[in-house]
C-alpha positions, 0 to 999 in steps of 0.5 A: 253210347254203344246203344246210341252208334249201333242200334239207335241212330236217332239218339247218336247227338244227343247222347254225345252232348250229355256225354262230354259234360258227364264230368260235372253236370248240371241240372239242364244236362239231367233234364235232357237225359230225362228228356232223352230216355222219356222219348226211347219210351215212346219209342220202343216199338219204332225198329228199321225196314228193311225193303225188297223193291228195287234193292239199293244194296249199300249206301253210306252217307257222312259228314262233319264239322270242323272245330264247331261247338264251342270247344273248337273240337271237330266231330263226324258221323257216320250212316251207313245203310241196307236196302233202304232201312 
């Protein structure tokens, strides 16, 4: 979760869903974990690029889903962007 939240926000949702099943993972969950790992292997050179043009400063976006999953738990997500990165 640390890597997903701090450095790889593109996998944060998938990792969040998969970590909710750590107590009793199924075969489908392991297949999903391998899919995330293959995704990361294919994108190891991707990164955040910052633009010096039109300094946008700090932008912050947040969203929430109240009781949106099968166990009626809420989910919240936030993204901070600095200079368009």
